[in-house]
C-alpha positions in Angstrom: 0.1 0.5 0.3 2.6 2.6 1.4 6.5 2.0 -0.1 8.9 5.1 1.1 12.6 4.2 0.1 15.4 6.0 0.6 13.6 9.1 1.9 15.3 12.7 2.3 13.5 15.6 3.3 13.9 18.3 5.9 13.4 21.8 6.9 15.3 25.3 5.5 19.2 24.4 5.4 18.6 21.2 7.9 18.0 17.6 7.2 15.5 15.9 9.6 14.9 12.4 7.3 18.3 10.5 6.3 17.5 8.0 3.7 13.7 6.5 5.5 13.0 2.9 4.2 9.6 2.0 5.0 6.8 -0.3 3.5 3.3 -0.6 4.8 0.8 -3.3 3.3 -2.5 -2.9 2.6 -5.0 -3.8 5.4 -2.2 -3.3 7.7 -1.2 -0.9 11.1 2.3 0.2 10.9 3.4 2.1 14.9 6.0 4.4 14.6 7.5 5.2 17.9 10.3 7.2 19.3 11.9 10.1 20.9 10.9 13.4 19.9 12.9 14.8 17.3 13.6 12.1 15.8 11.8 13.0 12.4 8.4 11.2 12.7 5.8 13.9 12.0 8.8 15.1 9.5 7.5 11.5 7.6 4.4 11.6 7.8 4.8 15.6 6.5 7.2 14.1 4.0 4.4 11.6 2.6 1.6 13.7 2.5 3.7 16.4 0.5 3.6 18.9 3.0 7.2 19.0 2.4 9.9 18.7 -0.7 11.2 15.3 -0.9 15.0 16.2 -1.6 15.6 12.5 -2.4 13.6 8.9 -2.7 10.7 8.1 -3.5 7.0 7.6 -2.1 4.4 5.0 -3.6 1.0 4.5 -2.8 0.2 1.3 -4.1 0.5 1.2 -7.5 0.8 5.1 -7.8 4.3 7.2 -7.4 3.2 10.0 -5.1 6.2 11.6 -4.4 6.4 15.5 -5.2 2.1 15.6 -5.6 0.1 18.3 -3.7 -1.1 17.8 -0.3 -4.9 17.6 -2.1 -4.0 15.6 -4.9 -2.7 12.7 -2.4 -5.9 13.3 -0.7 -8.1 12.8 -3.4 -5.9 9.2 -4.2 -7.1 8.1 -0.7 -4.8 8.8 1.6 -5.9 10.9 5.2 -4.1 12.5 7.3 -4.6 13.6 11.6 -2.1 15.9 12.4 -0.7 17.2 15.5 -2.8 19.6 17.1 -5.8 18.6 14.8 -6.1 21.4 12.6 -9.7 22.0 13.1 -12.2 25.0 12.1 -13.0 26.1 15.8 -15.8 28.7 14.8 -17.5 26.0 12.7 -19.5 23.7 13.7 -19.0 19.7 13.9 -20.8 19.3 10.7 -19.3 22.1 8.9 -15.7 20.2 9.8 -16.8 17.1 8.4 -18.8 18.6 5.5 -15.6 21.1 4.6 -13.8 17.6 4.8 -15.8 16.0 1.7 -15.5 19.0 -0.5 -11.9 18.8 -1.2 -12.8 15.3 -2.5 -15.2 16.5 -4.8 -17.9 14.7 -3.1 -21.8 15.7 -3.7 -23.7 16.4 -2.0 -21.2 16.8 0.8 -23.1 14.9 3.9 -21.7 13.4 6.9 -21.5 9.5 6.3 -23.6 7.8 8.7 -20.4 5.5 9.2 -18.5 8.3 10.7 -21.5 9.1 12.9 -21.9 5.3 14.1 -17.9 5.2 14.7 -18.3 8.4 16.9 -21.9 8.9 18.3 -20.3 11.9 20.7 -20.1 14.0 17.4 -23.6 12.9 16.2 -25.1 14.5 19.2 -23.0 17.6 18.8 -23.2 18.3 15.1 -24.4 21.5 15.7 -22.2 22.8 18.3 -19.0 24.8 17.2 -15.8 22.4 17.3 -13.5 24.9 19.7 -16.1 24.3 22.5 -15.6 20.5 22.3 -13.1 18.9 25.0 -9.8 17.7 24.0 -11.5 14.2 23.2 -13.9 15.2 21.4 -11.6 17.5 19.2 -10.0 14.6 18.7 -12.8 12.6 17.7 -13.8 15.1 15.4 -10.2 14.9 13.6 -10.7 11.5 13.2 -13.6 11.1 12.0 -12.8 14.7 9.0 -10.1 12.5 7.9 -12.1 9.1 7.5 -15.1 10.9 5.5 -14.3 10.1 2.4 -13.5 6.5 2.9 -9.6 6.7 2.5 -7.6 3.4 2.1 -5.1 4.8 4.6 -4.9 6.4 7.4 -2.1 8.4 8.5 -1.9 9.5 12.6 0.3 11.5 14.2 0.1 11.2 18.2 -3.9 11.0 18.2 -3.9 10.4 22.1 -0.8 13.3 22.7 -2.3 16.0 25.9 -5.4 13.4 26.1 -6.7 12.4 29.7 -6.3 8.5 30.1 -9.9 7.9 29.4 -9.9 9.4 26.5 -6.9 7.9 25.5 -8.5 4.3 25.8 -11.3 5.5 24.4 -10.0 6.5 21.1 -7.9 3.1 21.5 -11.0 1.1 21.2 -12.5 3.0 18.5 -9.6 2.8 16.3 -9.4 -0.6 16.9 -13.4 -1.0 15.8 -12.3 0.9 13.1 -9.3 -1.1 11.8 -11.5 -4.3 12.4 -14.6 -2.9 10.2 -13.0 -1.1 7.5 -9.5 -3.2 6.7 -8.1 0.4 7.0 -4.2 0.7 6.8 -3.2 2.9 9.1 0.9 4.5 9.5 0.3 5.3 13.2 3.1 7.7 15.0 2.6 7.1 18.8 4.3 8.2 21.9 1.8 5.7 24.0 3.5 2.8 24.0 0.7 0.6 25.1 -1.9 1.9 22.1 1.1 1.3 19.7 1.0 -1.9 20.7 -2.4 -2.8 20.8 -3.1 -1.5 17.4 0.1 -2.4 15.2 0.9 -5.3 13.6 4.5 -4.4 13.1 6.6 -1.5 15.2 9.0 0.7 14.2 11.7 2.4 16.1 12.7 5.8 15.1 16.2 7.4 15.8 18.1 10.2 14.1 15.9 10.1 11.0 15.8 6.8 10.2 14.2 4.0 10.9 16.5 1.6 13.2 14.9 -1.1 14.3 10.9 -2.8 13.4 9.3 -5.6 15.0 6.6 -7.7 14.3 3.9 -6.8 17.1 3.8 -10.5 18.6 8.1 -10.2 19.2 7.4 -6.8 20.5 5.0 -7.4 23.2 6.8 -10.6 24.5 9.8 -8.5 24.7 8.9 -5.0 25.6 12.5 -4.2 26.8 13.2 -3.9 22.7 11.7 -1.0 22.4 12.2 0.6 26.0 15.7 0.3 25.2 15.6 1.9 21.9 13.2 4.7 23.0 16.3 5.3 26.2 19.1 5.7 23.4 
């Protein structure tokens, strides 16, 4: 589904990705963990076309998407939930969801019933301004917006960051259900190791702008120190 080869990218004159290689097969969840500043967010932004590729290739399915604009990549079937959520706080929940559909030329832009089934709290707050939602509810909305166009793949950048434990548990349960019911392919960046081990089929460790290790999730669960040792570097 997603294949990244020898990817180099960065900001200004600096380099944040130093030859990243990564493959996420269709229908699988790949969790990427690592300390702050190791390039995880930069990788997602580069895949989504928000940062220029200096070297290497990005393929999505049969398409080479290297250098394509973000909106084109989204229309090809890649959903993205960034850090900070990127919601329009003055617009209602329904308006935020419908805006996501406008970008995909879906007419009429109706809120998909499946999204409201996955996130019933959003169904109760469709006319409420997004900025008045709790942190957990805003994360539900960011996820729902990314899923509204029925993407084939979802990129998630720390979906539990800054949330209370109860909200983290709820998001984990919802994501597990979505993956189970939709067969969605997911690249998850997550600091919460428990959540990563719960959702993933494979877990990679990023350090110094490279993926330095990758484990099937069964091995990672059985030998948790394999991950914690890397995260302590």
